[in-house]
FIPA-845865 format. One record per residue: residue in three letters; x, y, z of N, C-alpha, C in turn. Coordinates in steps of 0.05 Angstrom, whole numbers, padded with zeros to 5 digits, always signed. Layout:
<nodes>
ALAXYZXYZXYZ...
</nodes>
This chain:
<nodes>
MET+00030-00028-00009+00001+00005+00001+00020+00028-00002GLU+00001+00044-00021+00028+00067-00010+00013+00080+00016ARG+00027+00104+00016+00038+00122+00041+00004+00142+00046ILE+00004+00146+00031-00037+00170+00019-00053+00141+00023GLU-00055+00106+00014-00079+00098+00008-00080+00091+00042VAL-00050+00079+00053-00051+00080+00096-00061+00098+00100GLN-00052+00127+00100-00076+00145+00109-00102+00158+00106GLU-00102+00149+00086-00149+00149+00077-00153+00126+00093ALA-00136+00101+00091-00150+00078+00102-00154+00089+00147LEU-00131+00098+00151-00129+00106+00175-00156+00130+00177LYS-00155+00147+00176-00170+00168+00171-00203+00149+00169GLU-00203+00118+00154-00241+00118+00147-00237+00104+00178ILE-00213+00092+00190-00215+00077+00211-00230+00105+00237LEU-00220+00124+00245-00215+00125+00261-00251+00144+00252GLU-00256+00163+00240-00290+00168+00230-00304+00160+00240GLY-00303+00129+00229-00320+00111+00237-00320+00095+00269ALA-00300+00107+00261-00289+00104+00298-00316+00124+00314ILE-00313+00148+00309-00324+00173+00313-00349+00166+00317GLN-00357+00162+00300-00388+00157+00290-00404+00148+00297ARG-00380+00116+00310-00393+00094+00329-00412+00097+00356GLY-00383+00117+00373-00385+00136+00401-00405+00151+00390ASN-00420+00167+00371-00442+00204+00365-00456+00174+00367GLU-00470+00164+00353-00495+00154+00346-00489+00132+00366GLN-00478+00116+00390-00487+00091+00408-00469+00109+00432GLN-00477+00122+00457-00469+00133+00473-00467+00105+00487GLY-00472+00087+00485-00471+00071+00503-00443+00051+00497ILE-00421+00058+00472-00412+00044+00480-00377+00050+00502THR-00364+00025+00509-00345+00032+00528-00322+00043+00510VAL-00304+00066+00539-00268+00059+00518-00255+00037+00509GLN-00262+00010+00531-00247-00011+00525-00267-00031+00503GLU-00287-00018+00494-00298-00038+00467-00290-00017+00440PHE-00298+00010+00458-00284+00024+00435-00259+00027+00416VAL-00222+00019+00437-00195+00013+00436-00194-00009+00434ASN-00216-00041+00428-00201-00073+00418-00222-00057+00387GLU-00239-00052+00382-00244-00043+00368-00228-00028+00334LEU-00216-00022+00344-00199+00009+00337-00160-00016+00337LYS-00158-00031+00349-00141-00050+00357-00140-00064+00326GLU-00166-00079+00324-00166-00095+00310-00165-00093+00286GLN-00180-00064+00269-00179-00062+00249-00158-00051+00242LEU-00136-00025+00259-00113-00023+00266-00086-00056+00255GLU-00094-00078+00254-00074-00092+00255-00080-00106+00231ASN-00109-00106+00217-00107-00109+00204-00100-00087+00178LEU-00108-00069+00182-00086-00053+00168-00064-00056+00160LEU-00055-00054+00176-00015-00058+00188-00008-00085+00177GLY-00019-00101+00175-00020-00130+00154-00026-00123+00118LYS-00052-00114+00121-00045-00095+00093-00013-00088+00080VAL-00007-00066+00102+00014-00042+00096+00047-00070+00081LYS+00050-00091+00103+00070-00097+00106+00063-00126+00084GLU+00044-00125+00063+00046-00144+00041+00048-00134+00011
</nodes>
């Protein structure tokens, strides 16, 4: 993946997390962090390929 693609993917992950947090006020910080962790691991896996 190119640097710009990685930046765009990271931006989408963060925007999705913010939107989810705004829509579901019952989300815990731990759930938020776990979901971000999983998505970032997937992104990093793609970067290494």
